[in-house]
mmCIF file of the C-alpha atoms, coordinates in Angstrom:
data_MODEL
# 
_entry.id   MODEL 
# 
loop_
_atom_site.group_PDB 
_atom_site.id 
_atom_site.type_symbol 
_atom_site.label_atom_id 
_atom_site.label_alt_id 
_atom_site.label_comp_id 
_atom_site.label_asym_id 
_atom_site.label_entity_id 
_atom_site.label_seq_id 
_atom_site.pdbx_PDB_ins_code 
_atom_site.Cartn_x 
_atom_site.Cartn_y 
_atom_site.Cartn_z 
_atom_site.occupancy 
_atom_site.B_iso_or_equiv 
_atom_site.pdbx_formal_charge 
_atom_site.auth_seq_id 
_atom_site.auth_comp_id 
_atom_site.auth_asym_id 
_atom_site.auth_atom_id 
_atom_site.pdbx_PDB_model_num 
ATOM 1  C CA . MET A 1 1  ? -2.613  92.516  81.415  1.00 0.00 ? 1  MET A CA 1 
ATOM 2  C CA . ARG A 1 2  ? -3.626  91.522  84.939  1.00 0.00 ? 2  ARG A CA 1 
ATOM 3  C CA . LYS A 1 3  ? -0.986  93.753  86.527  1.00 0.00 ? 3  LYS A CA 1 
ATOM 4  C CA . VAL A 1 4  ? -2.161  96.726  84.478  1.00 0.00 ? 4  VAL A CA 1 
ATOM 5  C CA . LEU A 1 5  ? -5.793  96.180  85.473  1.00 0.00 ? 5  LEU A CA 1 
ATOM 6  C CA . MET A 1 6  ? -4.918  95.752  89.155  1.00 0.00 ? 6  MET A CA 1 
ATOM 7  C CA . THR A 1 7  ? -2.782  98.889  89.037  1.00 0.00 ? 7  THR A CA 1 
ATOM 8  C CA . LEU A 1 8  ? -5.615  100.917 87.501  1.00 0.00 ? 8  LEU A CA 1 
ATOM 9  C CA . VAL A 1 9  ? -8.142  99.609  90.031  1.00 0.00 ? 9  VAL A CA 1 
ATOM 10 C CA . GLY A 1 10 ? -5.721  100.365 92.873  1.00 0.00 ? 10 GLY A CA 1 
ATOM 11 C CA . ILE A 1 11 ? -5.103  103.914 91.688  1.00 0.00 ? 11 ILE A CA 1 
ATOM 12 C CA . VAL A 1 12 ? -8.822  104.615 91.265  1.00 0.00 ? 12 VAL A CA 1 
ATOM 13 C CA . ALA A 1 13 ? -9.599  103.181 94.718  1.00 0.00 ? 13 ALA A CA 1 
ATOM 14 C CA . LEU A 1 14 ? -6.812  105.224 96.314  1.00 0.00 ? 14 LEU A CA 1 
ATOM 15 C CA . ILE A 1 15 ? -7.904  108.495 94.696  1.00 0.00 ? 15 ILE A CA 1 
ATOM 16 C CA . MET A 1 16 ? -11.575 107.858 95.425  1.00 0.00 ? 16 MET A CA 1 
ATOM 17 C CA . GLY A 1 17 ? -10.837 106.982 99.047  1.00 0.00 ? 17 GLY A CA 1 
ATOM 18 C CA . LEU A 1 18 ? -8.786  110.124 99.555  1.00 0.00 ? 18 LEU A CA 1 
ATOM 19 C CA . LEU A 1 19 ? -11.570 112.187 97.988  1.00 0.00 ? 19 LEU A CA 1 
ATOM 20 C CA . TRP A 1 20 ? -14.176 110.634 100.289 1.00 0.00 ? 20 TRP A CA 1 
ATOM 21 C CA . ALA A 1 21 ? -12.003 111.186 103.357 1.00 0.00 ? 21 ALA A CA 1 
ATOM 22 C CA . ALA A 1 22 ? -11.297 114.801 102.391 1.00 0.00 ? 22 ALA A CA 1 
ATOM 23 C CA . GLN A 1 23 ? -14.992 115.498 101.904 1.00 0.00 ? 23 GLN A CA 1 
ATOM 24 C CA . GLY A 1 24 ? -15.844 113.814 105.189 1.00 0.00 ? 24 GLY A CA 1 
ATOM 25 C CA . ALA A 1 25 ? -13.235 115.918 106.977 1.00 0.00 ? 25 ALA A CA 1 
ATOM 26 C CA . ASN A 1 26 ? -14.653 119.039 105.300 1.00 0.00 ? 26 ASN A CA 1 
ATOM 27 C CA . LEU A 1 27 ? -11.291 119.698 103.624 1.00 0.00 ? 27 LEU A CA 1 
ATOM 28 C CA . LEU A 1 28 ? -12.824 119.531 100.159 1.00 0.00 ? 28 LEU A CA 1 
ATOM 29 C CA . PRO A 1 29 ? -16.367 120.951 100.265 1.00 0.00 ? 29 PRO A CA 1 
ATOM 30 C CA . TRP A 1 30 ? -17.096 120.153 96.623  1.00 0.00 ? 30 TRP A CA 1 
ATOM 31 C CA . PRO A 1 31 ? -19.673 119.798 95.213  1.00 0.00 ? 31 PRO A CA 1 
ATOM 32 C CA . ARG A 1 32 ? -21.623 121.967 97.599  1.00 0.00 ? 32 ARG A CA 1 
ATOM 33 C CA . THR A 1 33 ? -24.667 119.700 97.497  1.00 0.00 ? 33 THR A CA 1 
ATOM 34 C CA . SER A 1 34 ? -22.728 116.566 98.476  1.00 0.00 ? 34 SER A CA 1 
ATOM 35 C CA . VAL A 1 35 ? -24.146 114.691 101.453 1.00 0.00 ? 35 VAL A CA 1 
ATOM 36 C CA . MET A 1 36 ? -20.613 113.567 102.370 1.00 0.00 ? 36 MET A CA 1 
ATOM 37 C CA . ILE A 1 37 ? -19.295 116.987 103.408 1.00 0.00 ? 37 ILE A CA 1 
ATOM 38 C CA . GLY A 1 38 ? -18.574 117.184 107.112 1.00 0.00 ? 38 GLY A CA 1 
ATOM 39 C CA . GLU A 1 39 ? -19.832 113.650 107.817 1.00 0.00 ? 39 GLU A CA 1 
ATOM 40 C CA . THR A 1 40 ? -17.262 111.833 109.951 1.00 0.00 ? 40 THR A CA 1 
ATOM 41 C CA . ASN A 1 41 ? -18.236 108.349 108.802 1.00 0.00 ? 41 ASN A CA 1 
ATOM 42 C CA . TRP A 1 42 ? -16.988 109.202 105.292 1.00 0.00 ? 42 TRP A CA 1 
ATOM 43 C CA . ILE A 1 43 ? -13.505 109.726 106.719 1.00 0.00 ? 43 ILE A CA 1 
ATOM 44 C CA . TYR A 1 44 ? -13.511 106.073 107.812 1.00 0.00 ? 44 TYR A CA 1 
ATOM 45 C CA . TRP A 1 45 ? -15.035 104.766 104.577 1.00 0.00 ? 45 TRP A CA 1 
ATOM 46 C CA . GLY A 1 46 ? -12.568 106.822 102.550 1.00 0.00 ? 46 GLY A CA 1 
ATOM 47 C CA . GLY A 1 47 ? -9.639  105.668 104.648 1.00 0.00 ? 47 GLY A CA 1 
ATOM 48 C CA . ALA A 1 48 ? -10.685 102.051 104.236 1.00 0.00 ? 48 ALA A CA 1 
ATOM 49 C CA . LEU A 1 49 ? -11.041 102.431 100.472 1.00 0.00 ? 49 LEU A CA 1 
ATOM 50 C CA . ALA A 1 50 ? -7.684  104.223 100.205 1.00 0.00 ? 50 ALA A CA 1 
ATOM 51 C CA . LEU A 1 51 ? -6.049  101.440 102.222 1.00 0.00 ? 51 LEU A CA 1 
ATOM 52 C CA . LEU A 1 52 ? -7.632  98.853  99.946  1.00 0.00 ? 52 LEU A CA 1 
ATOM 53 C CA . GLY A 1 53 ? -6.253  100.761 96.962  1.00 0.00 ? 53 GLY A CA 1 
ATOM 54 C CA . VAL A 1 54 ? -2.763  100.711 98.461  1.00 0.00 ? 54 VAL A CA 1 
ATOM 55 C CA . LEU A 1 55 ? -3.038  96.969  99.118  1.00 0.00 ? 55 LEU A CA 1 
ATOM 56 C CA . ILE A 1 56 ? -4.162  96.337  95.538  1.00 0.00 ? 56 ILE A CA 1 
ATOM 57 C CA . LEU A 1 57 ? -1.258  98.416  94.222  1.00 0.00 ? 57 LEU A CA 1 
ATOM 58 C CA . TRP A 1 58 ? 1.166   96.539  96.455  1.00 0.00 ? 58 TRP A CA 1 
ATOM 59 C CA . ARG A 1 59 ? -0.213  93.204  95.279  1.00 0.00 ? 59 ARG A CA 1 
ATOM 60 C CA . ALA A 1 60 ? -0.028  94.279  91.630  1.00 0.00 ? 60 ALA A CA 1 
ATOM 61 C CA . ARG A 1 61 ? 3.689   95.010  91.975  1.00 0.00 ? 61 ARG A CA 1 
ATOM 62 C CA . ARG A 1 62 ? 4.521   91.564  93.404  1.00 0.00 ? 62 ARG A CA 1 
# 
C-alpha cells in the first residue's frame, strides 16, 4: 500500500511541477488569468517539484 501511495504522490508532483514550469516559461498560457504565466520563478519552483516527484518515484520503486 505504501508503494502505491508513494507512486501516486510522485506522479502528481511530477505532473504538477512540469505544469508550473511550462506556465512559468510561457509554453502553456492556460488559464489566461493565471498569475504564473511568464513568471520565471515558477520555472524554478516547477523544476524543484518535478525533481521531488522523480525522487519520490525512484524511492517508491526501491
